PQR file with spaces between the fields and no chain letter, atoms N, CA, C, O and H, PARSE charges and radii, in Angstrom:
ATOM       1  N    UNK     1      -8.950 -103.707 -114.573 -0.4000 1.5000
ATOM       2  CA   UNK     1      -8.833 -102.280 -114.830 -0.0000 2.0000
ATOM       3  C    UNK     1      -9.811 -101.833 -115.916  0.5500 1.7000
ATOM       4  O    UNK     1     -10.321 -100.714 -115.871 -0.5500 1.4000
ATOM       5  N    UNK     2     -10.067 -102.692 -116.874 -0.4000 1.5000
ATOM       6  CA   UNK     2     -10.972 -102.301 -117.953 -0.0000 2.0000
ATOM       7  C    UNK     2     -12.419 -102.204 -117.459  0.5500 1.7000
ATOM       8  O    UNK     2     -13.227 -101.470 -118.028 -0.5500 1.4000
ATOM       9  H    UNK     2      -9.653 -103.601 -116.910  0.4000 1.0000
ATOM      10  N    UNK     3     -12.739 -102.953 -116.391 -0.4000 1.5000
ATOM      11  CA   UNK     3     -14.091 -102.868 -115.837 -0.0000 2.0000
ATOM      12  C    UNK     3     -14.311 -101.502 -115.201  0.5500 1.7000
ATOM      13  O    UNK     3     -15.402 -100.942 -115.307 -0.5500 1.4000
ATOM      14  H    UNK     3     -12.083 -103.549 -115.929  0.4000 1.0000
ATOM      15  N    UNK     4     -13.308 -100.968 -114.551 -0.4000 1.5000
ATOM      16  CA   UNK     4     -13.425  -99.646 -113.936 -0.0000 2.0000
ATOM      17  C    UNK     4     -13.623  -98.581 -115.004  0.5500 1.7000
ATOM      18  O    UNK     4     -14.423  -97.663 -114.821 -0.5500 1.4000
ATOM      19  H    UNK     4     -12.422 -101.423 -114.465  0.4000 1.0000
ATOM      20  N    UNK     5     -12.920  -98.689 -116.095 -0.4000 1.5000
ATOM      21  CA   UNK     5     -13.060  -97.724 -117.189 -0.0000 2.0000
ATOM      22  C    UNK     5     -14.456  -97.805 -117.774  0.5500 1.7000
ATOM      23  O    UNK     5     -15.061  -96.776 -118.078 -0.5500 1.4000
ATOM      24  H    UNK     5     -12.271  -99.435 -116.244  0.4000 1.0000
ATOM      25  N    UNK     6     -14.974  -99.009 -117.936 -0.4000 1.5000
ATOM      26  CA   UNK     6     -16.329  -99.173 -118.466 -0.0000 2.0000
ATOM      27  C    UNK     6     -17.358  -98.591 -117.495  0.5500 1.7000
ATOM      28  O    UNK     6     -18.323  -97.965 -117.933 -0.5500 1.4000
ATOM      29  H    UNK     6     -14.482  -99.844 -117.690  0.4000 1.0000
ATOM      30  N    UNK     7     -17.174  -98.783 -116.188 -0.4000 1.5000
ATOM      31  CA   UNK     7     -18.101  -98.239 -115.213 -0.0000 2.0000
ATOM      32  C    UNK     7     -18.057  -96.715 -115.174  0.5500 1.7000
ATOM      33  O    UNK     7     -19.094  -96.071 -115.020 -0.5500 1.4000
ATOM      34  H    UNK     7     -16.390  -99.291 -115.831  0.4000 1.0000
ATOM      35  N    UNK     8     -16.871  -96.134 -115.312 -0.4000 1.5000
ATOM      36  CA   UNK     8     -16.754  -94.679 -115.341 -0.0000 2.0000
ATOM      37  C    UNK     8     -17.447  -94.116 -116.572  0.5500 1.7000
ATOM      38  O    UNK     8     -18.146  -93.107 -116.482 -0.5500 1.4000
ATOM      39  H    UNK     8     -16.028  -96.657 -115.437  0.4000 1.0000
ATOM      40  N    UNK     9     -17.265  -94.750 -117.709 -0.4000 1.5000
ATOM      41  CA   UNK     9     -17.921  -94.297 -118.943 -0.0000 2.0000
ATOM      42  C    UNK     9     -19.434  -94.438 -118.815  0.5500 1.7000
ATOM      43  O    UNK     9     -20.175  -93.545 -119.227 -0.5500 1.4000
ATOM      44  H    UNK     9     -16.698  -95.570 -117.782  0.4000 1.0000
ATOM      45  N    UNK    10     -19.898  -95.545 -118.249 -0.4000 1.5000
ATOM      46  CA   UNK    10     -21.339  -95.743 -118.063 -0.0000 2.0000
ATOM      47  C    UNK    10     -21.907  -94.700 -117.101  0.5500 1.7000
ATOM      48  O    UNK    10     -23.000  -94.182 -117.328 -0.5500 1.4000
ATOM      49  H    UNK    10     -19.297  -96.270 -117.913  0.4000 1.0000
ATOM      50  N    UNK    11     -21.178  -94.391 -116.037 -0.4000 1.5000
ATOM      51  CA   UNK    11     -21.643  -93.391 -115.083 -0.0000 2.0000
ATOM      52  C    UNK    11     -21.697  -92.007 -115.717  0.5500 1.7000
ATOM      53  O    UNK    11     -22.631  -91.247 -115.462 -0.5500 1.4000
ATOM      54  H    UNK    11     -20.290  -94.812 -115.853  0.4000 1.0000
ATOM      55  N    UNK    12     -20.714  -91.674 -116.532 -0.4000 1.5000
ATOM      56  CA   UNK    12     -20.726  -90.374 -117.214 -0.0000 2.0000
ATOM      57  C    UNK    12     -21.873  -90.275 -118.211  0.5500 1.7000
ATOM      58  O    UNK    12     -22.504  -89.224 -118.328 -0.5500 1.4000
ATOM      59  H    UNK    12     -19.955  -92.291 -116.739  0.4000 1.0000
ATOM      60  N    UNK    13     -22.147  -91.349 -118.924 -0.4000 1.5000
ATOM      61  CA   UNK    13     -23.281  -91.351 -119.851 -0.0000 2.0000
ATOM      62  C    UNK    13     -24.604  -91.232 -119.098  0.5500 1.7000
ATOM      63  O    UNK    13     -25.507  -90.518 -119.533 -0.5500 1.4000
ATOM      64  H    UNK    13     -21.635  -92.202 -118.830  0.4000 1.0000
ATOM      65  N    UNK    14     -24.716  -91.924 -117.981 -0.4000 1.5000
ATOM      66  CA   UNK    14     -25.923  -91.870 -117.165 -0.0000 2.0000
ATOM      67  C    UNK    14     -26.137  -90.462 -116.606  0.5500 1.7000
ATOM      68  O    UNK    14     -27.248  -89.935 -116.661 -0.5500 1.4000
ATOM      69  H    UNK    14     -23.982  -92.504 -117.627  0.4000 1.0000
ATOM      70  N    UNK    15     -25.086  -89.858 -116.072 -0.4000 1.5000
ATOM      71  CA   UNK    15     -25.172  -88.502 -115.534 -0.0000 2.0000
ATOM      72  C    UNK    15     -25.462  -87.495 -116.649  0.5500 1.7000
ATOM      73  O    UNK    15     -26.229  -86.552 -116.454 -0.5500 1.4000
ATOM      74  H    UNK    15     -24.183  -90.286 -116.026  0.4000 1.0000
ATOM      75  N    UNK    16     -24.855  -87.694 -117.798 -0.4000 1.5000
ATOM      76  CA   UNK    16     -25.124  -86.808 -118.932 -0.0000 2.0000
ATOM      77  C    UNK    16     -26.566  -86.897 -119.393  0.5500 1.7000
ATOM      78  O    UNK    16     -27.164  -85.895 -119.787 -0.5500 1.4000
ATOM      79  H    UNK    16     -24.232  -88.460 -117.956  0.4000 1.0000
ATOM      80  N    UNK    17     -27.123  -88.098 -119.343 -0.4000 1.5000
ATOM      81  CA   UNK    17     -28.531  -88.269 -119.708 -0.0000 2.0000
ATOM      82  C    UNK    17     -29.456  -87.523 -118.763  0.5500 1.7000
ATOM      83  O    UNK    17     -30.416  -86.886 -119.198 -0.5500 1.4000
ATOM      84  H    UNK    17     -26.637  -88.911 -119.023  0.4000 1.0000
ATOM      85  N    UNK    18     -29.166  -87.601 -117.467 -0.4000 1.5000
ATOM      86  CA   UNK    18     -29.959  -86.849 -116.509 -0.0000 2.0000
ATOM      87  C    UNK    18     -29.777  -85.347 -116.684  0.5500 1.7000
ATOM      88  O    UNK    18     -30.731  -84.590 -116.509 -0.5500 1.4000
ATOM      89  H    UNK    18     -28.386  -88.118 -117.114  0.4000 1.0000
ATOM      90  N    UNK    19     -28.595  -84.911 -117.019 -0.4000 1.5000
ATOM      91  CA   UNK    19     -28.357  -83.491 -117.240 -0.0000 2.0000
ATOM      92  C    UNK    19     -29.123  -82.989 -118.457  0.5500 1.7000
ATOM      93  O    UNK    19     -29.711  -81.908 -118.422 -0.5500 1.4000
ATOM      94  H    UNK    19     -27.820  -85.527 -117.162  0.4000 1.0000
ATOM      95  N    UNK    20     -29.116  -83.760 -119.516 -0.4000 1.5000
ATOM      96  CA   UNK    20     -29.876  -83.397 -120.722 -0.0000 2.0000
ATOM      97  C    UNK    20     -31.373  -83.372 -120.414  0.5500 1.7000
ATOM      98  O    UNK    20     -32.080  -82.469 -120.861 -0.5500 1.4000
ATOM      99  H    UNK    20     -28.638  -84.638 -119.544  0.4000 1.0000
ATOM     100  N    UNK    21     -31.862  -84.359 -119.653 -0.4000 1.5000
ATOM     101  CA   UNK    21     -33.282  -84.392 -119.293 -0.0000 2.0000
ATOM     102  C    UNK    21     -33.661  -83.193 -118.419  0.5500 1.7000
ATOM     103  O    UNK    21     -34.751  -82.640 -118.566 -0.5500 1.4000
ATOM     104  H    UNK    21     -31.287  -85.093 -119.290  0.4000 1.0000
ATOM     105  N    UNK    22     -32.775  -82.794 -117.520 -0.4000 1.5000
ATOM     106  CA   UNK    22     -33.037  -81.628 -116.677 -0.0000 2.0000
ATOM     107  C    UNK    22     -33.120  -80.356 -117.503  0.5500 1.7000
ATOM     108  O    UNK    22     -34.043  -79.561 -117.324 -0.5500 1.4000
ATOM     109  H    UNK    22     -31.890  -83.243 -117.400  0.4000 1.0000
ATOM     110  N    UNK    23     -32.160  -80.152 -118.409 -0.4000 1.5000
ATOM     111  CA   UNK    23     -32.194  -78.952 -119.244 -0.0000 2.0000
ATOM     112  C    UNK    23     -33.390  -78.961 -120.185  0.5500 1.7000
ATOM     113  O    UNK    23     -33.949  -77.902 -120.473 -0.5500 1.4000
ATOM     114  H    UNK    23     -31.410  -80.797 -118.554  0.4000 1.0000
ATOM     115  N    UNK    24     -33.790  -80.118 -120.665 -0.4000 1.5000
ATOM     116  CA   UNK    24     -34.970  -80.215 -121.513 -0.0000 2.0000
ATOM     117  C    UNK    24     -36.227  -79.844 -120.723  0.5500 1.7000
ATOM     118  O    UNK    24     -37.096  -79.136 -121.232 -0.5500 1.4000
ATOM     119  H    UNK    24     -33.335  -80.978 -120.431  0.4000 1.0000
ATOM     120  N    UNK    25     -36.323  -80.322 -119.481 -0.4000 1.5000
ATOM     121  CA   UNK    25     -37.496  -80.028 -118.660 -0.0000 2.0000
ATOM     122  C    UNK    25     -37.569  -78.552 -118.293  0.5500 1.7000
ATOM     123  O    UNK    25     -38.655  -77.973 -118.289 -0.5500 1.4000
ATOM     124  H    UNK    25     -35.617  -80.897 -119.067  0.4000 1.0000
ATOM     125  N    UNK    26     -36.436  -77.936 -117.987 -0.4000 1.5000
ATOM     126  CA   UNK    26     -36.465  -76.517 -117.648 -0.0000 2.0000
ATOM     127  C    UNK    26     -36.743  -75.661 -118.873  0.5500 1.7000
ATOM     128  O    UNK    26     -37.405  -74.629 -118.760 -0.5500 1.4000
ATOM     129  H    UNK    26     -35.554  -78.406 -117.990  0.4000 1.0000
ATOM     130  N    UNK    27     -36.265  -76.057 -120.019 -0.4000 1.5000
ATOM     131  CA   UNK    27     -36.534  -75.310 -121.249 -0.0000 2.0000
ATOM     132  C    UNK    27     -37.984  -75.473 -121.677  0.5500 1.7000
ATOM     133  O    UNK    27     -38.552  -74.580 -122.305 -0.5500 1.4000
ATOM     134  H    UNK    27     -35.727  -76.896 -120.111  0.4000 1.0000
ATOM     135  N    UNK    28     -38.586  -76.608 -121.340 -0.4000 1.5000
ATOM     136  CA   UNK    28     -39.964  -76.890 -121.722 -0.0000 2.0000
ATOM     137  C    UNK    28     -40.962  -76.191 -120.806  0.5500 1.7000
ATOM     138  O    UNK    28     -42.156  -76.174 -121.105 -0.5500 1.4000
ATOM     139  H    UNK    28     -38.125  -77.334 -120.829  0.4000 1.0000
ATOM     140  N    UNK    29     -40.504  -75.618 -119.705 -0.4000 1.5000
ATOM     141  CA   UNK    29     -41.378  -74.906 -118.796 -0.0000 2.0000
ATOM     142  C    UNK    29     -41.931  -75.766 -117.681  0.5500 1.7000
ATOM     143  O    UNK    29     -42.952  -75.419 -117.088 -0.5500 1.4000
ATOM     144  H    UNK    29     -39.534  -75.632 -119.462  0.4000 1.0000
ATOM     145  N    UNK    30     -41.297  -76.854 -117.388 -0.4000 1.5000
ATOM     146  CA   UNK    30     -41.780  -77.777 -116.367 -0.0000 2.0000
ATOM     147  C    UNK    30     -41.741  -77.157 -114.968  0.5500 1.7000
ATOM     148  O    UNK    30     -42.565  -77.506 -114.122 -0.5500 1.4000
ATOM     149  H    UNK    30     -40.468  -77.136 -117.870  0.4000 1.0000
ATOM     150  N    UNK    31     -40.815  -76.260 -114.714 -0.4000 1.5000
ATOM     151  CA   UNK    31     -40.634  -75.698 -113.383 -0.0000 2.0000
ATOM     152  C    UNK    31     -40.984  -74.215 -113.321  0.5500 1.7000
ATOM     153  O    UNK    31     -40.480  -73.508 -112.449 -0.5500 1.4000
ATOM     154  H    UNK    31     -40.146  -75.976 -115.401  0.4000 1.0000
ATOM     155  N    UNK    32     -41.824  -73.732 -114.214 -0.4000 1.5000
ATOM     156  CA   UNK    32     -42.143  -72.310 -114.250 -0.0000 2.0000
ATOM     157  C    UNK    32     -42.982  -71.871 -113.060  0.5500 1.7000
ATOM     158  O    UNK    32     -42.658  -70.873 -112.415 -0.5500 1.4000
ATOM     159  H    UNK    32     -42.234  -74.307 -114.923  0.4000 1.0000
ATOM     160  N    UNK    33     -44.040  -72.588 -112.760 -0.4000 1.5000
ATOM     161  CA   UNK    33     -44.952  -72.181 -111.700 -0.0000 2.0000
ATOM     162  C    UNK    33     -44.909  -73.203 -110.577  0.5500 1.7000
ATOM     163  O    UNK    33     -45.434  -74.308 -110.718 -0.5500 1.4000
ATOM     164  H    UNK    33     -44.303  -73.398 -113.284  0.4000 1.0000
ATOM     165  N    UNK    34     -44.292  -72.844 -109.473 -0.4000 1.5000
ATOM     166  CA   UNK    34     -44.165  -73.804 -108.374 -0.0000 2.0000
ATOM     167  C    UNK    34     -45.141  -73.543 -107.247  0.5500 1.7000
ATOM     168  O    UNK    34     -45.296  -74.404 -106.382 -0.5500 1.4000
ATOM     169  H    UNK    34     -43.866  -71.947 -109.357  0.4000 1.0000
ATOM     170  N    UNK    35     -45.813  -72.392 -107.209 -0.4000 1.5000
ATOM     171  CA   UNK    35     -46.708  -72.116 -106.095 -0.0000 2.0000
ATOM     172  C    UNK    35     -48.161  -72.449 -106.400  0.5500 1.7000
ATOM     173  O    UNK    35     -48.896  -72.830 -105.489 -0.5500 1.4000
ATOM     174  H    UNK    35     -45.687  -71.692 -107.912  0.4000 1.0000
ATOM     175  N    UNK    36     -48.597  -72.323 -107.628 -0.4000 1.5000
ATOM     176  CA   UNK    36     -49.999  -72.551 -107.960 -0.0000 2.0000
ATOM     177  C    UNK    36     -50.456  -73.991 -107.749  0.5500 1.7000
ATOM     178  O    UNK    36     -51.554  -74.180 -107.226 -0.5500 1.4000
ATOM     179  H    UNK    36     -48.000  -72.014 -108.369  0.4000 1.0000
ATOM     180  N    UNK    37     -49.689  -75.027 -108.121 -0.4000 1.5000
ATOM     181  CA   UNK    37     -50.181  -76.385 -107.884 -0.0000 2.0000
ATOM     182  C    UNK    37     -50.428  -76.689 -106.410  0.5500 1.7000
ATOM     183  O    UNK    37     -51.280  -77.518 -106.092 -0.5500 1.4000
ATOM     184  H    UNK    37     -48.797  -74.873 -108.546  0.4000 1.0000
ATOM     185  N    UNK    38     -49.710  -76.046 -105.517 -0.4000 1.5000
ATOM     186  CA   UNK    38     -49.903  -76.306 -104.087 -0.0000 2.0000
ATOM     187  C    UNK    38     -51.205  -75.703 -103.578  0.5500 1.7000
ATOM     188  O    UNK    38     -51.806  -76.243 -102.650 -0.5500 1.4000
ATOM     189  H    UNK    38     -49.017  -75.373 -105.776  0.4000 1.0000
ATOM     190  N    UNK    39     -51.653  -74.598 -104.163 -0.4000 1.5000
ATOM     191  CA   UNK    39     -52.884  -73.962 -103.689 -0.0000 2.0000
ATOM     192  C    UNK    39     -54.069  -74.227 -104.613  0.5500 1.7000
ATOM     193  O    UNK    39     -55.168  -73.737 -104.355 -0.5500 1.4000
ATOM     194  H    UNK    39     -51.164  -74.160 -104.918  0.4000 1.0000
ATOM     195  N    UNK    40     -53.868  -74.980 -105.667 -0.4000 1.5000
ATOM     196  CA   UNK    40     -54.957  -75.257 -106.601 -0.0000 2.0000
ATOM     197  C    UNK    40     -56.080  -76.045 -105.941  0.5500 1.7000
ATOM     198  O    UNK    40     -57.246  -75.870 -106.295 -0.5500 1.4000
ATOM     199  H    UNK    40     -52.975  -75.377 -105.877  0.4000 1.0000
ATOM     200  N    UNK    41     -55.750  -76.905 -104.991 -0.4000 1.5000
ATOM     201  CA   UNK    41     -56.767  -77.700 -104.307 -0.0000 2.0000
ATOM     202  C    UNK    41     -57.702  -76.806 -103.499  0.5500 1.7000
ATOM     203  O    UNK    41     -58.866  -77.156 -103.299 -0.5500 1.4000
ATOM     204  H    UNK    41     -54.803  -77.047 -104.703  0.4000 1.0000
ATOM     205  N    UNK    42     -57.216  -75.661 -103.033 -0.4000 1.5000
ATOM     206  CA   UNK    42     -58.052  -74.756 -102.253 -0.0000 2.0000
ATOM     207  C    UNK    42     -59.068  -74.044 -103.124  0.5500 1.7000
ATOM     208  O    UNK    42     -60.141  -73.692 -102.635 -0.5500 1.4000
ATOM     209  H    UNK    42     -56.271  -75.377 -103.195  0.4000 1.0000
ATOM     210  N    UNK    43     -58.775  -73.820 -104.387 -0.4000 1.5000
ATOM     211  CA   UNK    43     -59.665  -73.119 -105.306 -0.0000 2.0000
ATOM     212  C    UNK    43     -60.455  -74.068 -106.193  0.5500 1.7000
ATOM     213  O    UNK    43     -61.067  -73.633 -107.168 -0.5500 1.4000
ATOM     214  H    UNK    43     -57.903  -74.106 -104.785  0.4000 1.0000
ATOM     215  N    UNK    44     -60.453  -75.345 -105.874 -0.4000 1.5000
ATOM     216  CA   UNK    44     -61.075  -76.330 -106.744 -0.0000 2.0000
ATOM     217  C    UNK    44     -62.590  -76.382 -106.595  0.5500 1.7000
ATOM     218  O    UNK    44     -63.284  -76.807 -107.519 -0.5500 1.4000
ATOM     219  H    UNK    44     -59.956  -75.698 -105.082  0.4000 1.0000
ATOM     220  N    UNK    45     -63.110  -75.962 -105.461 -0.4000 1.5000
ATOM     221  CA   UNK    45     -64.555  -76.014 -105.238 -0.0000 2.0000
ATOM     222  C    UNK    45     -65.257  -74.991 -106.113  0.5500 1.7000
ATOM     223  O    UNK    45     -64.802  -73.857 -106.256 -0.5500 1.4000
ATOM     224  H    UNK    45     -62.546  -75.617 -104.710  0.4000 1.0000
ATOM     225  N    UNK    46     -66.361  -75.406 -106.688 -0.4000 1.5000
ATOM     226  CA   UNK    46     -67.165  -74.486 -107.488 -0.0000 2.0000
ATOM     227  C    UNK    46     -68.375  -74.066 -106.669  0.5500 1.7000
ATOM     228  O    UNK    46     -68.900  -74.847 -105.875 -0.5500 1.4000
ATOM     229  H    UNK    46     -66.731  -76.327 -106.571  0.4000 1.0000
ATOM     230  N    UNK    47     -68.807  -72.845 -106.864 -0.4000 1.5000
ATOM     231  CA   UNK    47     -69.969  -72.335 -106.162 -0.0000 2.0000
ATOM     232  C    UNK    47     -71.198  -72.770 -106.961  0.5500 1.7000
ATOM     233  O    UNK    47     -71.344  -72.437 -108.137 -0.5500 1.4000
ATOM     234  H    UNK    47     -68.380  -72.211 -107.509  0.4000 1.0000
ATOM     235  N    UNK    48     -72.069  -73.515 -106.300 -0.4000 1.5000
ATOM     236  CA   UNK    48     -73.255  -74.006 -106.979 -0.0000 2.0000
ATOM     237  C    UNK    48     -74.370  -72.960 -106.865  0.5500 1.7000
ATOM     238  O    UNK    48     -74.487  -72.250 -105.866 -0.5500 1.4000
ATOM     239  H    UNK    48     -71.950  -73.786 -105.345  0.4000 1.0000
ATOM     240  N    UNK    49     -75.167  -72.893 -107.903 -0.4000 1.5000
ATOM     241  CA   UNK    49     -76.265  -71.963 -107.918 -0.0000 2.0000
ATOM     242  C    UNK    49     -77.386  -72.530 -107.050  0.5500 1.7000
ATOM     243  O    UNK    49     -77.925  -73.590 -107.368 -0.5500 1.4000
ATOM     244  H    UNK    49     -75.073  -73.470 -108.715  0.4000 1.0000
ATOM     245  N    UNK    50     -77.749  -71.851 -105.963 -0.4000 1.5000
ATOM     246  CA   UNK    50     -78.758  -72.349 -105.032 -0.0000 2.0000
ATOM     247  C    UNK    50     -80.174  -72.076 -105.502  0.5500 1.7000
ATOM     248  O    UNK    50     -81.122  -72.589 -104.908 -0.5500 1.4000
ATOM     249  H    UNK    50     -77.311  -70.990 -105.704  0.4000 1.0000
ATOM     250  N    UNK    51     -80.348  -71.280 -106.556 -0.4000 1.5000
ATOM     251  CA   UNK    51     -81.682  -70.941 -107.036 -0.0000 2.0000
ATOM     252  C    UNK    51     -82.273  -72.037 -107.914  0.5500 1.7000
ATOM     253  O    UNK    51     -83.465  -71.988 -108.215 -0.5500 1.4000
ATOM     254  H    UNK    51     -79.578  -70.863 -107.039  0.4000 1.0000
ATOM     255  N    UNK    52     -81.502  -73.000 -108.325 -0.4000 1.5000
ATOM     256  CA   UNK    52     -82.017  -74.055 -109.216 -0.0000 2.0000
ATOM     257  C    UNK    52     -82.875  -75.031 -108.514  0.5500 1.7000
ATOM     258  O    UNK    52     -83.376  -75.969 -109.132 -0.5500 1.4000
ATOM     259  H    UNK    52     -80.534  -73.040 -108.079  0.4000 1.0000
């Protein structure tokens, strides 16, 4: 029975750690812009000067 209690406590600590990491990431601005990284590859080409 004590093993089950230890596993429940470990699972709650593990889940709490992920919850804290999620709130830290959202507060830090990790998920602010979700559309630009997907289209950034399309705008990556630079126009070269052909007169050189």
